[in-house]
Every structure is written in C-alpha cells, then in structure tokens.
C-alpha positions in Angstrom: -24.7 158.9 76.6 -22.1 161.4 75.2 -23.6 164.8 74.5 -22.8 167.0 71.5 -20.5 169.5 73.4 -18.4 166.6 74.8 -18.0 165.0 71.4 -17.0 168.4 69.9 -14.4 168.9 72.7 -12.9 165.4 72.3 -12.8 165.8 68.5 -10.8 169.1 68.9 -8.4 167.4 71.4 -7.9 164.5 69.0 -7.3 166.9 66.1 -4.5 168.6 68.1 -2.8 165.3 69.0 -3.2 163.1 65.8 -3.5 165.5 62.8 -0.7 164.6 60.3 0.0 161.2 61.8 0.2 158.0 59.6 -1.7 154.9 60.7 0.7 152.0 61.3 -1.6 149.4 62.9 -5.2 148.7 64.0 -6.5 146.1 66.4 -10.3 145.4 66.5 -11.2 143.0 69.3 -15.0 143.3 68.5 -15.6 143.0 64.8 -19.3 143.9 65.3 -18.2 147.5 66.0 -16.9 147.8 62.4 -18.9 148.3 59.2 -16.7 145.7 57.3 -14.6 142.7 58.1 -11.5 143.4 60.3 -9.0 142.4 57.6 -10.6 144.7 55.0 -10.8 147.6 57.5 -7.1 147.3 58.4 -6.0 146.9 54.8 -7.8 150.1 53.8 -6.9 152.3 56.8 -3.3 151.2 57.3 -0.8 153.7 55.8 -3.4 156.5 55.6 -2.6 159.9 57.2 -5.0 161.8 59.4 -5.9 165.0 57.7 -8.1 166.4 60.5 -10.6 165.4 63.2 -14.0 167.1 63.6 -17.5 166.2 64.8 -20.9 165.9 63.1 -23.8 165.2 65.4 -23.0 162.2 67.6 -20.1 161.1 65.4 -16.4 161.9 65.6 -15.1 162.3 62.0 -11.5 161.5 61.2 -10.6 162.6 57.6 -8.0 160.3 56.2 -5.7 161.1 53.3 -6.2 159.7 50.7 -10.0 159.7 50.3 -11.5 158.0 53.4 -13.3 159.0 56.5 -13.3 157.1 59.8 -16.5 157.7 61.8 -16.5 156.9 65.5 -19.8 156.8 67.4 -19.3 156.3 71.2 -22.8 154.7 71.6 -24.1 154.9 75.1 -20.6 155.8 76.4 -17.0 154.9 75.5 -13.6 155.9 76.8 -11.4 157.2 74.0 -7.9 157.3 75.4 -4.8 158.7 73.6 -1.5 157.0 74.4 2.1 157.8 74.0 5.1 155.3 73.6 5.9 153.4 76.7 2.6 154.3 78.3 0.7 151.5 79.9 -2.5 150.7 77.9 -5.8 149.9 79.5 -6.5 146.2 79.8 -9.9 146.4 78.3 -10.6 148.0 74.9 -12.4 147.0 71.7 -10.4 149.1 69.3 -6.8 150.3 69.1 -5.2 152.5 66.5 -1.4 153.0 66.5 0.4 155.6 64.5 3.9 155.3 63.0 5.4 157.4 65.9 4.0 154.7 68.3 1.3 157.0 69.7 -2.4 156.2 69.2 -5.7 155.7 70.9 -7.9 153.0 72.3 -11.6 152.9 72.6 -13.5 150.9 75.2 -17.2 150.8 74.4 -19.4 150.5 77.5 -22.4 149.0 75.7 -22.3 149.6 72.0 -20.5 151.9 69.6 -19.2 152.0 66.1 -16.0 152.6 64.1 -16.9 152.9 60.4 -14.6 153.4 57.4 -16.2 155.1 54.4 -14.7 156.1 51.1 -15.0 159.8 50.3 -16.9 158.7 47.1 -19.6 157.0 49.2 -19.7 159.5 52.0 
C-alpha cells in the first residue's frame, strides 16, 4: 500500500512534468475505477489544463482549469508511469491520459484504485 511520503513525492514529480499541459485524450479500460460513466468523464476532462498536482492524504490531486479536480487513489498499489512521444507504453494499464503534446501517464492498478473527477463547486 502506498505510504504518504511516496504519494507526496510522486505528486511533486507529476507537477513538474504535467503542470500547464492540456488533456487531449483519456482511455479508461476499467470503468469501475471512475466515479462516473467513461463518456461523461472524458467529455468533462478533455480540453482542460493541469493547473497543479498535489497530495492530500492517500489521494493525488490534479487541479484542472477550469473548475475541476481529478483525484487519484492508488489503492493497494498502482504503477503511475509518465510517458513521452514514441515511448513504448506498458501492455497492461487501466487508465491512460494523453496531453496535447503527446506526453501523458498510465495507471496500472494492482488490486483496486480510483480516478475521480469532481467539480470545484462540489469539492
């Protein structure tokens, strides 16, 4: 199970790599990891820009502009892997987010985990 220091370090690393990037595409292979239907999740998140990445307890928090948060909980364990264009992606993952510059990240949940999208008004 990921511990708080590890979550904080990964959040800082993600902030360094993805801050300011615009979401171009999302693939969710396991809809049960999301807090809403895949089509709705993609429709809301696509086109939003990453304002910053931080952590709060066991959650990685991606602030999106305008007015949404993406919360990632790695559950028992999950590999969150950043990728660059032309880089070979892992074969197994449940979630993939791609930015306009063709970079992005994949998440492979080992047992359970969550990616939730919440409006700032409801957060």
